N, C-alpha and C positions, 0 to 999 in steps of 0.2 A: 554540546547539543547539536548533533548533525541533523536533527529534524528541521531546522531552519533551511538548510541547503536542500533537503528533500522537498519541503514546501515550495521553495523557489523553483525547483525542477518541475514540480507538478504544474505550477503557473506557466512556466516557459513552454511546456508541452502543449497545454491547452491554448495559450495565446498563439502559438504557431499553427494550430489547427483551425483557428477561426478565420473564415474568409475575410480578405481585406476590405471588401465592400460592405461588410456587415455593420449595421447600426445598432446592434443589440448588445446585451451583456450576458454574462454567464450567471445563471441562477442556482445551479447545483453541479457538483462534481462527485462522481462515484469512483472510488479506488478500492483495490484489493490489497490487503496487507497481510503478509504471512506471519503467523504466530512466532516463527523462529527468525524473523528478519532483523531483529535488534532495533526495530522502530518502536518507540514508546508512543502509543496512539494519542494519549492525552497531550503530550508535548507536541506532536505533529499537529493536532487540532489547534492548539494555542499558537504555534508558529504560523500556520496557514492563515488564521484570523488576523495576524499582524501583517504579514507580507502581502496579503491580497489587496490592501488599501492602495488606491490610486492605480488600479489595473482594471481590466474588463471583468475581473472576478471579485470586485469589491463587495458585491451583494451575494456572492455564491455561498452556498451551504456545502460543507464537505461531508460526504457520506462515506463511511468506511465499512467494508466487508472483511472480516477476519478469516483468513484461510488457515485451517487446522494444520499443525505440523505432523508430518508422517515420515517414518523412516523405514528402511529395509536392511535387515541384517545381511552382511556380506558372507557370513558363515553358513546360515541355514535358509536364508531367503525369506524369512518371516517379515511381513509388513505390519506396522503397528503405529498407533497414534503416539505423538510425543509433544511435550510442552517445554522441553529443555534439551540441551545437547548431551547431558550427562545421564542418559537413561540406557540401561542395558537391554538387550533383546529379551522379551518376555518368555521366549521359548528356550534359548540356549545360554542366556546370560552374557553373551559376547558384547563388547563395547565397539566392535567394528561395524559401525552403522553408516549407511549412506542416506543422506537426507533426500527424499524424493518429492517433498511438498512442504511449503510453509516458509520459504526464504524470500518469496517474491514480494514485489511492490509494483503494482500496475495501475495505470490510469485506464479505467474501463470505459467511461462515458462522461459526457457533460451535456447540460441543457442550456440552450441559448434562447433568450427572450428578446423580442423586438423592442426597441426603445419607444417606438411610436405607438 
């Protein structure tokens, strides 16, 4: 379950972005997860909820935006939606596909609340 290491990386990224003089806590985190990224979103949510304890993200809610998978045929140039890697081009049936969207996992933003 690599989602635990992904959750730890999300927390590390956010903690490094919080100003050292901050007295607040993170109340929400927004990430984008590609549909072709091999990340199981339910497992990531579960892992995040476990590893966030005892950090500035202990109260944080993880919000995930799923990015649709898109491919481009290297034979005819057709761009199309895809939800798995084993999909042929809808125009020419070629399996020579370049993934152009949907493999990413990005931390987009987080909200910091003052403690006081």
